[in-house]
C-alpha positions as CSV (number, residue, x, y, z in Angstrom):
1,M,-1.0,76.8,-13.6
2,K,1.7,77.9,-11.1
3,I,1.7,81.7,-10.9
4,M,4.5,83.6,-9.1
5,L,4.0,87.3,-8.2
6,T,7.2,89.0,-7.4
7,A,8.6,92.4,-6.4
8,I,12.1,93.7,-5.8
9,N,11.7,96.3,-3.1
10,S,14.2,99.0,-2.3
11,K,14.4,97.8,1.4
12,Y,13.7,94.6,3.3
13,I,11.2,96.4,5.6
14,H,9.0,97.4,2.6
15,T,6.0,95.5,1.3
16,N,4.7,95.7,-2.3
17,L,1.1,96.6,-2.5
18,A,0.5,95.9,-6.2
19,I,1.3,92.2,-6.2
20,R,-0.9,91.7,-3.1
21,Y,-3.9,93.2,-5.0
22,L,-3.2,90.8,-7.9
23,Y,-2.9,87.9,-5.5
24,Q,-6.2,88.5,-3.8
25,N,-8.1,88.6,-7.2
26,L,-6.3,85.5,-8.6
27,R,-7.3,83.4,-5.6
28,K,-10.8,83.3,-7.1
29,L,-9.5,81.2,-10.0
30,D,-8.4,78.3,-7.8
31,E,-4.9,78.3,-9.3
32,E,-1.6,77.9,-7.5
33,V,-0.6,81.5,-6.9
34,F,2.0,82.8,-4.5
35,I,4.1,85.9,-3.6
36,K,7.9,86.2,-3.3
37,E,9.6,89.5,-2.5
38,Y,13.2,90.4,-2.7
39,T,15.3,93.6,-2.4
40,I,17.6,95.5,-4.7
41,N,20.5,94.7,-2.3
42,Q,20.4,91.0,-2.9
43,H,22.8,89.3,-5.3
44,F,21.4,88.9,-8.9
45,E,22.4,85.2,-8.8
46,D,20.4,84.5,-5.7
47,L,17.3,86.1,-7.1
48,L,17.6,84.2,-10.4
49,K,18.1,80.9,-8.4
50,S,15.1,81.6,-6.2
51,I,12.8,82.2,-9.1
52,Y,14.1,79.2,-11.1
53,E,13.7,76.8,-8.3
54,E,10.0,77.6,-8.1
55,Q,9.5,76.5,-11.8
56,P,6.6,78.8,-12.3
57,D,4.4,78.8,-15.4
58,V,3.8,82.5,-15.1
59,V,6.0,85.2,-13.4
60,G,4.4,88.6,-12.8
61,I,6.9,91.3,-11.9
62,S,6.1,94.8,-10.4
63,C,8.4,97.4,-12.1
64,Y,9.5,100.8,-10.7
65,V,12.4,103.2,-11.3
66,W,14.4,101.7,-8.4
67,N,14.3,98.1,-9.7
68,I,13.8,98.1,-13.4
69,S,17.5,97.6,-14.3
70,L,17.6,94.5,-12.0
71,V,14.3,93.3,-13.4
72,H,15.6,93.3,-17.0
73,Q,18.8,91.6,-15.9
74,I,16.9,88.8,-14.2
75,G,14.3,88.6,-17.0
76,R,16.9,88.0,-19.7
77,E,18.6,85.2,-17.9
78,L,15.4,83.7,-16.6
79,K,14.1,83.3,-20.2
80,K,17.3,81.3,-21.0
81,V,16.8,78.7,-18.3
82,L,12.9,78.8,-18.3
83,P,12.0,79.5,-21.9
84,E,8.4,78.2,-21.5
85,T,7.7,80.5,-18.5
86,R,5.6,83.5,-19.4
87,V,7.1,86.7,-18.1
88,I,4.5,89.5,-17.5
89,L,5.5,92.9,-16.4
90,G,3.4,95.7,-14.8
91,G,3.9,98.9,-13.0
92,P,4.6,102.6,-13.9
93,E,8.1,101.9,-15.3
94,V,6.6,99.8,-18.2
95,A,3.2,101.5,-18.6
96,F,4.8,104.1,-20.9
97,D,7.0,103.5,-24.0
98,T,5.7,100.0,-23.8
99,R,6.5,99.0,-27.4
100,K,10.0,100.4,-27.2
101,I,10.6,98.4,-24.0
102,M,9.4,95.1,-25.6
103,E,11.4,95.7,-28.7
104,K,14.6,96.1,-26.7
105,E,13.8,93.4,-24.1
106,D,12.6,90.3,-26.0
107,Y,12.3,88.2,-22.8
108,I,9.0,90.1,-22.0
109,D,6.0,88.1,-23.1
110,M,3.3,90.6,-22.0
111,I,2.9,94.0,-20.3
112,V,-0.1,95.0,-18.3
113,K,-0.7,98.8,-18.2
114,G,-2.6,101.0,-15.8
115,E,-4.7,99.5,-13.0
116,G,-3.7,95.9,-13.1
117,E,-6.2,94.3,-10.7
118,T,-9.0,93.6,-13.2
119,T,-6.8,93.3,-16.3
120,F,-4.3,90.8,-14.8
121,Y,-7.1,88.7,-13.4
122,E,-9.0,88.6,-16.8
123,L,-5.7,87.8,-18.6
124,I,-4.9,84.9,-16.4
125,R,-8.5,83.7,-16.5
126,R,-8.5,83.6,-20.3
127,M,-5.1,81.9,-20.3
128,K,-6.5,79.2,-18.0
129,E,-9.6,78.7,-20.1
130,N,-7.7,78.7,-23.3
131,E,-9.6,81.8,-24.5
132,S,-8.1,84.5,-26.7
133,Y,-6.9,87.7,-24.9
134,H,-6.0,89.5,-28.1
135,D,-8.9,91.9,-27.8
136,M,-8.2,93.0,-24.2
137,E,-7.5,96.6,-23.4
138,N,-4.5,97.7,-21.4
139,I,-2.1,94.9,-22.5
140,A,0.8,94.5,-24.9
141,F,1.9,91.0,-26.0
142,R,3.9,89.1,-28.7
143,V,2.3,87.0,-31.5
144,R,4.7,85.1,-33.8
145,G,7.4,87.6,-33.2
146,K,5.3,90.7,-33.6
147,I,4.4,93.1,-30.8
148,I,0.7,94.0,-30.4
149,E,-0.2,96.9,-28.2
150,N,-3.9,97.3,-27.5
151,T,-5.8,100.4,-26.6
152,S,-5.3,101.8,-23.2
153,N,-8.2,102.8,-20.9
154,P,-6.8,104.6,-17.8
155,S,-10.2,104.7,-16.0
156,N,-10.1,104.9,-12.2
157,T,-12.4,102.2,-10.8
158,F,-10.4,101.6,-7.6
159,H,-13.5,101.8,-5.3
160,E,-15.1,99.0,-7.3
161,L,-12.3,96.5,-7.5
162,A,-9.9,96.9,-4.6
163,P,-9.8,93.8,-2.3
164,F,-8.0,94.0,1.0
165,P,-4.5,93.2,-0.1
166,Y,-3.3,91.4,3.1
167,E,-6.1,89.0,3.6
168,G,-4.9,85.5,4.4
169,L,-1.2,86.5,4.2
170,S,1.4,86.2,7.0
171,V,2.2,89.4,8.9
172,D,5.7,90.6,9.9
173,P,5.0,93.3,12.5
174,N,8.4,94.9,11.9
175,K,7.7,95.7,8.3
176,I,6.1,98.8,6.8
177,Y,2.7,98.0,5.4
178,Y,1.4,100.1,2.5
179,Y,-2.3,100.9,2.2
180,E,-4.5,103.1,0.1
181,S,-7.9,104.4,0.9
182,A,-8.1,106.5,-2.3
183,R,-6.6,106.4,-5.7
184,G,-5.9,109.4,-7.9
185,C,-5.1,113.0,-7.1
186,P,-7.1,116.3,-7.4
187,Y,-4.0,118.1,-8.6
188,N,-2.0,117.9,-11.8
189,C,1.6,118.6,-10.9
190,E,3.6,118.1,-14.0
191,Y,6.5,116.1,-12.3
192,C,4.1,113.5,-10.9
193,L,2.5,110.4,-12.5
194,S,-0.7,110.8,-10.4
195,S,-1.8,113.4,-12.9
196,T,-2.2,110.6,-15.5
197,I,-5.1,109.2,-13.5
198,S,-8.4,111.2,-13.9
199,G,-10.2,112.0,-10.7
200,V,-10.1,110.6,-7.2
201,S,-11.8,107.4,-6.2
202,F,-12.4,106.6,-2.5
203,L,-13.0,103.4,-0.7
204,P,-16.2,103.2,1.5
205,M,-15.4,104.3,5.0
206,E,-16.8,101.0,6.5
207,K,-14.3,99.0,4.4
208,V,-11.4,101.2,5.4
209,H,-12.2,100.8,9.1
210,R,-12.3,97.0,8.7
211,D,-9.0,97.1,6.9
212,L,-7.3,99.3,9.5
213,D,-8.5,97.0,12.3
214,F,-6.4,94.2,10.7
215,F,-3.2,96.3,11.1
216,L,-4.1,97.4,14.6
217,K,-5.0,93.8,15.7
218,N,-1.7,92.5,14.3
219,K,0.3,95.4,15.9
220,V,2.4,96.2,12.9
221,K,5.0,98.9,13.3
222,Q,3.9,101.3,10.6
223,V,1.1,101.7,8.1
224,K,2.0,104.0,5.3
225,F,-0.9,105.4,3.3
226,V,-0.1,105.8,-0.4
227,D,-3.0,108.1,-1.1
228,R,-1.5,110.9,-3.1
229,T,-3.4,113.6,-1.2
230,F,-4.8,112.0,1.9
231,N,-6.7,115.2,3.0
232,A,-8.3,115.8,-0.4
233,N,-11.6,115.0,1.2
234,K,-11.6,116.3,4.8
235,S,-14.5,114.1,6.1
236,H,-12.8,111.0,4.6
237,A,-9.5,111.9,6.2
238,L,-11.0,112.8,9.6
239,G,-13.1,109.6,9.5
240,I,-10.0,107.5,9.1
241,M,-7.9,109.3,11.7
242,K,-10.7,109.3,14.3
243,H,-11.1,105.5,13.9
244,I,-7.4,105.1,14.4
245,L,-7.3,107.4,17.5
246,K,-10.3,105.5,19.0
247,N,-8.8,102.0,18.4
248,R,-5.0,102.7,18.7
249,N,-2.9,100.0,20.2
250,G,0.1,102.0,21.4
251,I,2.4,100.4,18.8
252,T,1.2,101.1,15.2
253,N,1.8,104.6,13.7
254,F,0.3,105.9,10.5
255,H,2.0,107.9,7.8
256,F,0.0,110.2,5.4
257,E,0.9,112.5,2.5
258,I,-1.2,115.7,2.8
259,T,-1.4,119.0,1.1
260,A,-1.0,122.2,3.2
261,E,-3.6,124.1,1.3
262,L,-6.4,122.0,2.8
263,I,-5.3,122.2,6.5
264,D,-7.9,124.1,8.4
265,E,-8.8,124.8,12.1
266,D,-10.9,121.6,12.4
267,F,-8.0,119.6,11.2
268,I,-5.6,121.2,13.7
269,E,-8.0,121.0,16.6
270,F,-8.5,117.2,16.0
271,L,-4.8,116.6,15.8
272,K,-4.3,118.2,19.2
273,T,-6.1,115.2,20.7
274,A,-3.7,112.6,19.2
275,P,-0.9,111.1,21.3
276,K,2.6,111.8,20.2
277,G,3.9,109.4,17.5
278,L,0.5,108.1,16.3
279,F,0.4,110.2,13.1
280,Q,3.1,111.2,10.7
281,F,2.5,113.7,7.9
282,E,4.6,114.3,4.7
283,V,3.9,117.6,2.9
284,G,5.4,118.2,-0.6
285,V,6.2,121.9,-0.7
286,Q,8.7,121.4,-3.5
287,S,9.4,125.1,-4.0
288,T,8.4,128.5,-2.7
289,N,9.2,130.2,-6.0
290,Q,5.8,131.3,-7.5
291,E,7.1,131.2,-11.1
292,T,8.3,127.6,-10.6
293,L,5.0,126.6,-9.0
294,S,3.0,128.0,-11.9
295,A,5.2,126.3,-14.4
296,I,4.6,122.9,-12.9
297,N,0.8,123.5,-12.5
298,R,1.0,123.5,-8.8
299,K,-1.6,126.0,-7.6
300,M,0.0,127.0,-4.3
301,D,1.1,130.2,-2.6
302,F,3.7,129.6,0.1
303,S,2.6,132.7,2.0
304,K,-0.8,131.1,2.4
305,I,0.4,127.6,3.5
306,K,3.1,128.9,5.9
307,A,0.7,129.5,8.8
308,P,-1.0,126.0,8.7
309,L,2.4,124.3,8.4
310,E,3.7,126.3,11.4
311,A,0.5,125.3,13.3
312,L,1.2,121.6,12.5
313,V,4.8,121.9,13.7
314,K,3.9,123.7,16.9
315,L,1.7,120.8,17.9
316,E,4.9,118.8,18.6
317,N,2.8,115.5,18.7
318,I,2.9,114.9,15.0
319,H,6.0,114.0,13.1
320,I,6.3,116.4,10.1
321,H,8.2,115.7,7.0
322,L,8.6,118.4,4.3
323,D,9.8,117.9,0.8
324,L,11.7,120.1,-1.6
325,I,12.7,119.3,-5.2
326,A,15.8,120.7,-6.8
327,G,15.8,121.2,-10.6
328,L,12.3,122.4,-11.3
329,P,11.7,124.9,-14.0
330,Y,12.6,128.6,-13.3
331,E,14.4,127.7,-10.1
332,D,18.2,128.5,-10.2
333,Y,20.7,127.9,-7.4
334,F,20.0,131.2,-5.8
335,T,16.2,131.0,-5.8
336,F,16.5,127.4,-4.5
337,R,18.5,128.8,-1.5
338,K,15.5,131.0,-0.7
339,S,13.1,128.0,-1.0
340,F,15.4,125.9,1.3
341,N,15.6,128.6,4.0
342,E,11.9,129.4,4.0
343,V,10.9,125.7,4.3
344,F,13.7,124.9,6.8
345,S,12.6,127.8,9.0
346,L,9.3,126.0,9.6
347,G,11.1,123.7,12.0
348,A,9.8,120.4,10.7
349,D,11.2,117.1,12.0
350,K,12.6,116.3,8.6
351,L,13.4,118.2,5.4
352,Q,14.0,116.0,2.4
353,L,15.9,117.6,-0.4
354,G,15.1,115.5,-3.5
355,F,16.3,116.0,-7.1
356,L,13.8,116.1,-10.0
357,K,13.3,112.8,-11.9
358,L,11.7,113.0,-15.3
359,L,9.5,110.0,-15.0
360,K,8.0,108.3,-18.0
361,G,4.5,109.7,-18.7
362,S,5.0,112.9,-16.7
363,E,4.3,116.2,-18.4
364,L,7.7,117.6,-17.5
365,R,9.4,114.8,-19.4
366,N,7.4,115.7,-22.4
367,K,8.7,119.3,-22.0
368,A,12.3,118.3,-21.4
369,E,13.6,119.8,-24.7
370,E,11.7,123.0,-24.1
371,Y,13.3,123.5,-20.7
372,G,16.7,122.3,-21.7
373,Y,16.7,119.3,-19.4
374,V,19.7,116.9,-19.5
375,Y,19.0,113.8,-17.5
376,T,20.3,110.2,-17.0
377,D,19.3,107.8,-19.8
378,G,18.5,105.0,-17.3
379,S,16.2,105.0,-14.3
380,P,15.6,107.0,-12.2
381,Y,16.0,109.6,-15.0
382,E,17.4,112.2,-12.6
383,I,18.2,115.6,-14.0
384,L,21.8,116.7,-14.5
385,E,21.0,120.3,-15.5
386,N,18.6,122.6,-17.2
387,Q,18.3,126.2,-18.4
388,W,18.4,127.6,-14.9
389,I,20.8,125.3,-13.0
390,N,24.0,123.6,-14.2
391,Y,25.6,120.3,-13.2
392,T,28.2,122.0,-11.0
393,E,25.4,123.6,-9.0
394,I,23.5,120.3,-8.8
395,L,26.6,118.7,-7.3
396,K,26.8,121.5,-4.7
397,L,23.2,120.8,-3.8
398,K,23.9,117.1,-3.5
399,D,26.7,117.9,-1.0
400,V,24.2,120.0,1.0
401,E,21.7,117.2,0.8
402,D,24.2,114.7,2.1
403,L,25.0,116.7,5.2
404,L,21.3,117.6,5.7
405,E,20.6,113.8,6.0
406,K,23.6,113.1,8.2
407,Y,23.1,116.0,10.6
408,W,19.6,117.3,10.6
409,N,17.3,114.5,9.4
410,D,19.1,112.0,11.6
411,R,18.0,114.2,14.6
412,G,21.3,113.6,16.5
413,F,22.2,117.3,16.7
414,P,19.1,119.3,17.6
415,C,20.6,121.6,20.2
416,S,24.0,122.2,18.7
417,L,22.8,122.8,15.1
418,G,19.8,124.8,16.3
419,Y,22.1,127.2,18.1
420,I,24.7,127.4,15.2
421,I,22.0,128.0,12.5
422,N,19.7,130.3,14.4
423,T,22.3,132.3,16.3
424,L,25.6,132.2,14.5
425,Y,24.1,131.9,10.9
426,K,21.1,134.2,11.8
427,T,18.6,131.5,10.5
428,N,20.4,131.1,7.1
429,A,20.3,127.3,7.2
430,F,21.4,126.9,3.6
431,K,24.5,129.0,4.2
432,F,25.5,126.8,7.1
433,F,25.1,123.6,5.1
434,E,26.8,125.2,2.1
435,D,29.8,126.3,4.2
436,F,29.9,123.0,6.1
437,S,29.9,121.0,2.8
438,H,32.8,123.1,1.6
439,Y,34.7,122.2,4.8
440,W,34.0,118.5,4.2
441,K,35.1,118.6,0.5
442,E,38.3,120.5,1.3
443,R,39.3,117.8,3.8
444,D,38.1,114.9,1.8
445,L,35.8,113.9,4.7
446,D,33.1,112.7,2.3
447,E,35.6,110.1,0.9
448,Q,36.2,108.5,4.2
449,S,33.9,106.5,6.4
450,Q,32.8,108.5,9.4
451,S,31.7,107.0,12.7
452,K,28.8,108.5,14.6
453,E,31.2,109.8,17.2
454,S,33.4,111.5,14.6
455,L,30.4,113.5,13.2
456,Y,30.1,115.4,16.5
457,V,33.9,116.2,16.5
458,I,33.7,117.4,12.9
459,V,31.1,120.0,13.8
460,L,33.3,121.3,16.6
461,E,36.3,121.5,14.3
462,F,34.3,123.2,11.6
463,C,33.2,125.9,14.1
464,Q,36.8,126.3,15.3
465,S,37.8,126.9,11.6
466,Q,35.2,129.6,11.4
467,D,36.7,131.5,14.4
468,F,33.4,131.6,16.2
469,D,33.7,133.1,19.7
470,E,31.3,130.6,21.4
471,I,33.4,127.5,20.9
472,L,33.1,126.3,24.5
473,Y,29.4,126.7,24.5
474,I,29.1,124.9,21.2
475,Q,31.2,122.1,22.7
476,N,28.8,121.9,25.6
477,L,25.8,121.7,23.2
478,L,27.5,118.9,21.2
479,R,28.2,117.0,24.3
480,L,24.6,117.4,25.4
481,D,23.3,116.2,22.0
482,Y,25.7,113.2,22.0
483,L,24.7,112.0,25.5
484,K,21.0,112.6,25.0
485,E,20.6,111.2,21.5
486,N,23.1,108.3,21.6
487,Q,22.8,107.3,25.3
488,K,26.5,106.6,25.5
489,R,28.7,107.5,28.5
490,K,32.1,107.7,26.8
491,I,32.5,111.2,25.4
492,P,34.3,111.6,22.0
493,K,37.7,113.1,22.3
494,G,37.5,116.9,22.1
495,L,34.1,117.1,23.6
496,E,35.0,116.3,27.2
497,A,34.3,118.8,30.0
498,K,37.3,120.9,31.0
499,T,38.4,122.6,34.2
500,S,40.5,125.8,34.2
501,E,43.5,123.5,34.5
502,E,42.5,121.8,31.2
503,K,41.9,118.5,32.9
504,N,38.9,116.3,32.4
505,Q,36.2,117.0,35.0
506,V,33.8,114.1,35.5
507,W,31.9,112.7,38.4
508,S,33.7,109.8,40.0
509,K,32.0,106.5,40.5
510,E,32.0,107.2,44.2
511,E,30.2,110.5,43.8
512,A,27.6,108.8,41.5
513,H,27.1,105.9,43.9
514,E,26.7,108.2,46.8
515,F,24.0,110.3,45.0
516,L,22.1,107.1,44.0
517,Q,22.2,105.7,47.5
518,S,20.2,108.6,48.8
519,I,16.5,107.8,49.0
520,E,15.7,111.5,48.9
521,N,17.7,112.0,45.7
522,K,15.9,109.1,44.1
523,K,12.5,110.4,45.2
524,Q,13.2,113.8,43.7
525,Y,14.8,112.7,40.4
526,L,14.1,109.0,39.9
527,P,10.9,108.1,41.7
528,H,10.4,105.1,39.5
529,A,13.7,103.7,40.8
530,V,13.3,104.2,44.6
531,D,13.6,100.4,45.2
532,I,16.4,99.8,42.8
533,S,19.9,99.6,44.3
534,A,22.6,102.1,43.3
535,K,24.6,99.2,41.8
536,K,21.9,98.3,39.3
537,L,20.7,101.9,38.8
538,I,24.0,103.3,37.8
539,K,23.8,101.2,34.6
540,K,20.7,103.1,33.5
541,V,21.8,106.7,34.2
542,H,24.8,109.0,33.6
543,F,26.2,112.1,35.3
544,E,27.9,114.7,33.3
545,V,29.6,118.0,34.1
546,F,28.8,121.0,31.9
547,E,30.3,124.5,31.9
548,Y,26.8,126.0,31.3
549,P,23.3,125.4,32.8
550,I,22.6,123.6,29.6
551,T,19.1,122.2,30.3
552,K,17.7,125.6,29.5
553,V,18.4,124.8,25.8
554,L,15.8,122.1,25.9
555,D,13.2,124.9,26.7
556,K,14.3,126.7,23.5
557,D,16.3,129.2,25.6
558,L,19.6,129.4,23.7
559,L,22.2,130.7,26.1
560,T,25.3,132.7,25.1
561,A,28.9,132.3,26.0
562,S,28.6,135.2,28.4
563,E,26.6,133.2,30.9
564,P,28.9,130.3,32.0
565,K,27.9,128.5,35.2
566,A,29.2,125.0,35.9
567,C,26.6,122.3,36.6
568,V,26.0,118.5,36.8
569,I,23.3,116.9,34.7
570,L,21.7,113.6,35.4
571,F,20.7,111.6,32.3
572,D,17.9,109.0,33.0
573,Y,18.1,106.8,29.9
574,E,15.3,104.5,30.8
575,Y,12.7,107.3,30.8
576,D,14.6,109.6,28.4
577,Q,14.8,112.5,30.9
578,L,17.5,114.7,32.2
579,Y,17.8,116.8,35.3
580,L,20.0,119.7,36.6
581,I,21.1,118.4,40.0
582,K,24.1,120.6,40.9
């Protein structure tokens, strides 16, 4: 029997964890089993051709909100050209409304529901041995045109059945590798599918350590834990992170989803010992509105989690990613603004503004009528409006989200936006992004392709349209951000340094060469390059004139326009440093 396990990922750098679990178990049957992964960005015809050319007897496809439409499209056509191939689907997108899905999509031969590792193995084993599978739990199948859906048993036996998913498979170190050390979640948030699994099941620590050693040995770029609440058990979480810290390779970083309620002093003290970039944390705050949090069964008080989150951010060696969800019950446009500002003020590296998706099986989807939810018929079932927020307001938030991604989460404007938001907008970040999005809409900027360079100029032009007094200082900050974050020497038009005669003021090549030819200068500012000639070194550095002693901004000292003082900054791009030299 030739068994093909396939997934259609959202990006090429992703790896599908589910089909790798299935693969490891099926290897015990001594059948021909293999994995093929694709992305949603590939052409449908290419995907169909690739599967067809393998001529599999069984195709198992992993189904999620981001790929289900393409899965159905491929499945319908695949059944036409390979009518004898059994198509078996699994995953959260087919685990609910299973009968309705099979009634609509007659290419589906079987669906495996819930934890598939044991069920899929047993199903294939019985098929191989010509045994009946009609009495198996957690499956649906067709018999002479009829759909049979057997009893579901959503027990969490993860710790008993989970093999190491990457054993014996090739490794691409540039991809993101997903891993779970625990399955289930101690919380029951009504928008999340994790609440459908009872309890939390942990892998033994010795096994987790062995698994992590595989990633560290192969020097993969990133390992992303899919544990729904990584710090649900403090000793388990610290045991994992201590092993990583002890055996780190200087290349692999690790991403975890944690809850702020369980961050304590021990957790913070340990993290202080970690090198910058080793750990990344994602924290789902979702809302700071207490009525909203109560409605979604999220037992959290923002006033109590604010301090631990601030402590995390202040460490500055951990990348912090915070999440907000627009469209939750009892949160209107105005209360969401408050949630946005309170979470933004924490100063995390990234703030993701997501929009509620009424996932199949979630409790909020069951309450859709009660809350007046209107949402898209097809995946990802994103809300359009509800009792508290209308579609016009949702669209406004989408405009805010677009600029939040372009400007803040991209991290290309830390000094300029920090000054604009904290000083000119008096920390009202939402008001800035709201005003900025109106500016974009009024000029149809969102309908045009914008280069990286143009994004900087647009900020300056927006500030000019607001009649801010500190335009020259903002221009200096934008120039600083541009040179530091993009490592490019050519300044976008409008951001150049000016003299009183309104002429460009830059250091000449002769001045730059003269500076770099001085051994004393190199010892003071570029000690790693003392033996490098000025001719070679000039390709690795840049000199720029500013009207303000702008390096103070990097020490969180936001100057004002009343303190101008021309200076020259040396940018050392090889070591990501800059120095005030004149």
